[in-house]
RODO-2510 file (C-alpha; in nm, 4 decimals, decimal comma):
residues 56
     n   res          X          Y          Z
     1     m   -13,4134    12,3330    19,3658
     2     l   -13,5534    12,0959    19,6128
     3     t   -13,6781    11,8830    19,3205
     4     h   -13,3791    11,9265    19,1050
     5     s   -13,5601    12,0441    18,8187
     6     y   -13,4193    12,3655    18,6667
     7     q   -13,6526    12,3610    18,3641
     8     f   -13,8063    12,7125    18,4387
     9     l   -13,4596    12,8614    18,5243
    10     s   -13,4180    13,0070    18,2012
    11     f   -13,7469    13,1829    18,1806
    12     l   -13,6835    13,3288    18,5230
    13     n   -13,3540    13,4897    18,4344
    14     i   -13,5213    13,6180    18,1021
    15     l   -13,7786    13,7543    18,3267
    16     l   -13,5301    13,9074    18,5848
    17     g   -13,3985    14,0742    18,2836
    18     f   -13,7351    14,2403    18,2184
    19     t   -13,7767    14,3654    18,5780
    20     m   -13,4221    14,5126    18,5820
    21     l   -13,5018    14,6979    18,2259
    22     v   -13,8135    14,8297    18,3813
    23     l   -13,6554    14,9497    18,7052
    24     g   -13,3602    15,0952    18,4917
    25     a   -13,6238    15,2969    18,3210
    26     i   -13,7709    15,4470    18,6174
    27     e   -13,4236    15,5406    18,7493
    28     w   -13,3507    15,7137    18,4232
    29     q   -13,6643    15,9189    18,4532
    30     k   -13,5449    16,0187    18,8124
    31     r   -13,2279    16,1369    18,6518
    32     k   -12,9881    15,8913    18,8237
    33     k   -12,8114    15,7788    18,5513
    34     t   -12,5486    15,5837    18,6965
    35     s   -12,7829    15,3286    18,8686
    36     a   -13,0034    15,3564    18,5413
    37     w   -12,7123    15,2148    18,3368
    38     l   -12,5984    14,9611    18,6048
    39     l   -12,9427    14,8177    18,5875
    40     l   -12,9608    14,8207    18,2080
    41     l   -12,6169    14,6234    18,2319
    42     v   -12,7827    14,3751    18,4672
    43     a   -13,0938    14,3321    18,2364
    44     l   -12,8494    14,2688    17,9373
    45     f   -12,6429    13,9935    18,1160
    46     s   -12,9443    13,8141    18,2790
    47     w   -13,0939    13,8079    17,9049
    48     f   -12,7517    13,6774    17,7871
    49     v   -12,7263    13,4075    18,0618
    50     g   -13,1269    13,3279    18,0214
    51     i   -13,0640    13,2792    17,6475
    52     y   -12,7488    13,0818    17,6620
    53     r   -12,8933    12,8397    17,9019
    54     m   -13,1955    12,7616    17,6938
    55     t   -12,9743    12,6403    17,3800
    56     i   -12,7507    12,4301    17,5872
***
């Protein structure tokens, strides 16, 4: 952000989505369904934003 280069921001958003997906799977195995669903929704939203920003 200091250099005003937002070139890799979309890729970081997609990586954040993968991280949230893994955390959601871990929570699902711990039988914490509510937090697992929330993490999965955040992962989907993060992927949507990342892919959307790549196409603009």
